C-alpha positions in Angstrom: -3.3 251.1 119.2 -6.3 249.6 120.9 -6.5 248.5 124.5 -6.6 244.8 123.5 -3.4 245.1 121.5 -1.6 246.9 124.4 -2.7 244.1 126.8 -1.5 241.5 124.3 1.9 243.1 124.0 2.3 243.5 127.8 1.4 239.8 128.5 3.4 238.7 125.5 6.5 240.5 126.6 6.1 239.3 130.2 5.9 235.7 128.9 9.0 236.1 126.7 11.0 237.5 129.7 9.8 234.6 131.9 10.8 232.1 129.3 14.2 233.6 128.8 14.8 233.6 132.5 13.8 230.0 132.9 16.0 229.0 130.0 18.9 230.8 131.5 18.4 229.1 134.9 18.1 225.7 133.3 21.3 226.2 131.3 23.3 227.4 134.3 22.0 224.6 136.4 23.1 222.0 133.9 26.5 223.6 133.6 27.1 223.6 137.4 26.0 220.0 137.9 27.7 218.3 135.0 30.9 216.4 135.8 33.3 214.5 133.6 34.4 210.9 134.4 38.1 210.4 133.9 40.6 207.7 134.9 43.6 208.7 137.1 45.9 208.3 134.1 43.6 210.6 132.0 43.5 213.1 134.8 47.3 213.3 135.0 47.5 213.8 131.2 44.8 216.5 130.9 47.1 219.4 131.5 45.6 222.8 132.4 42.1 221.5 131.4 42.0 219.4 134.6 42.0 222.5 136.9 38.8 224.1 135.6 36.4 221.2 135.3 34.3 219.3 137.8 35.5 215.7 137.6 34.7 212.2 138.8 37.6 209.8 139.4 37.4 206.1 140.5 39.9 203.7 142.0 40.6 201.5 145.0 41.4 203.0 148.4 45.1 202.2 149.1 45.3 200.2 152.4 46.6 202.4 155.3 46.1 205.6 153.4 42.9 206.8 155.1 43.6 209.6 157.6 40.7 211.5 159.3 41.1 214.9 160.9 37.7 216.2 162.1 35.5 216.4 159.0 38.5 216.2 156.6 39.5 212.8 155.2 42.8 212.3 153.3 43.3 209.1 151.3 44.9 207.7 148.1 43.1 206.2 145.2 44.9 203.5 143.2 44.1 202.5 139.6 46.5 200.0 138.0 49.9 201.7 138.7 48.5 205.2 139.0 48.1 207.0 142.4 46.0 210.0 143.3 46.0 211.9 146.6 42.5 212.9 147.6 41.2 215.3 150.2 37.5 215.0 151.1 35.9 217.8 152.9 32.2 217.2 152.3 29.1 218.0 154.3 28.4 214.3 155.1 30.7 211.8 156.6 32.1 209.1 154.3 29.9 206.1 153.9 30.3 203.0 156.1 31.7 201.0 153.2 34.6 203.5 152.8 37.5 201.3 154.0 40.9 200.0 152.8 40.7 198.3 149.4 37.1 199.6 148.8 36.2 200.8 145.3 35.6 204.5 145.6 34.4 207.3 143.4 35.4 210.9 144.2 33.7 213.9 142.7 35.3 217.3 142.9 38.1 219.4 141.4 41.8 218.8 140.7 44.2 221.3 142.3 47.4 222.7 140.9 49.2 221.0 143.8 48.3 217.6 142.2 45.7 216.8 144.9 42.1 216.0 144.1 39.6 217.9 146.3 36.5 215.9 146.6 33.1 217.3 147.6 31.4 213.9 147.4 32.6 210.3 147.7 30.9 207.0 147.1 32.3 203.7 148.1 31.4 200.0 147.5 32.8 197.1 149.5 33.2 194.3 146.9 33.2 191.5 149.5 29.8 192.6 150.8 28.1 192.0 147.4 30.1 188.9 146.4 28.1 185.6 145.9 28.0 183.1 148.7 30.6 180.3 148.7 29.5 176.8 147.7 27.5 175.1 150.5 26.8 178.4 152.2 23.3 178.8 150.9 20.5 178.8 153.5 18.9 175.4 154.0 15.3 174.8 153.5 13.5 172.8 156.1 10.3 170.8 155.3 8.0 170.3 158.2 4.9 168.1 158.1 1.9 169.2 160.1 -0.5 166.5 161.3 -3.1 165.8 158.7 -2.0 168.9 156.7 0.0 170.0 153.7 3.8 170.4 153.7 5.2 173.8 154.5 8.6 175.1 153.4 10.5 177.5 155.7 13.9 179.1 155.8 
C-alpha cells in the first residue's frame, strides 16, 4: 500500500470517528432537552410513563398557595377542576409576574408522590397585558408654534 493511500485511510477514519462522535452528542443533547407538554388531567392519566419523562405543565396559580422557603417555592397549579402540587427548586428566583392567579408554566419531572418537581417556571400576569379600558388612552395635545407648523405630542 502506498504512502498516499495510508494517509488517506488515516484521515478518512479520523473524519468518520469525529462525525460519529458529533452525531452522538447531537442526539443525546436533543434527548436531554426535549420535554412534553401535557395538561394536568393528562398528567394524572399517564400512569408510569409520567415518572420517566421531562414534562411541561401549565395552569393558573391557586390564590394563597405560594409558600417560599429559601430558594424552594411550593405552589398549586389549577386547570379547570384539576389541581397539581408543584415544588420549584431552580437556580433562578421565580419571575416578578409569578403571583396568585397568574398563568404559569412549570417544566420538570413528576414524582411518585404526586408532586411535580419543577426546574423552571414561567409566569404571565394577564392583567398586565390586557388592553386599556375605554377612555384610558393617552391624549394627544396639539400645540401651535408662532409662525410655524403644528406639532403633535403625547
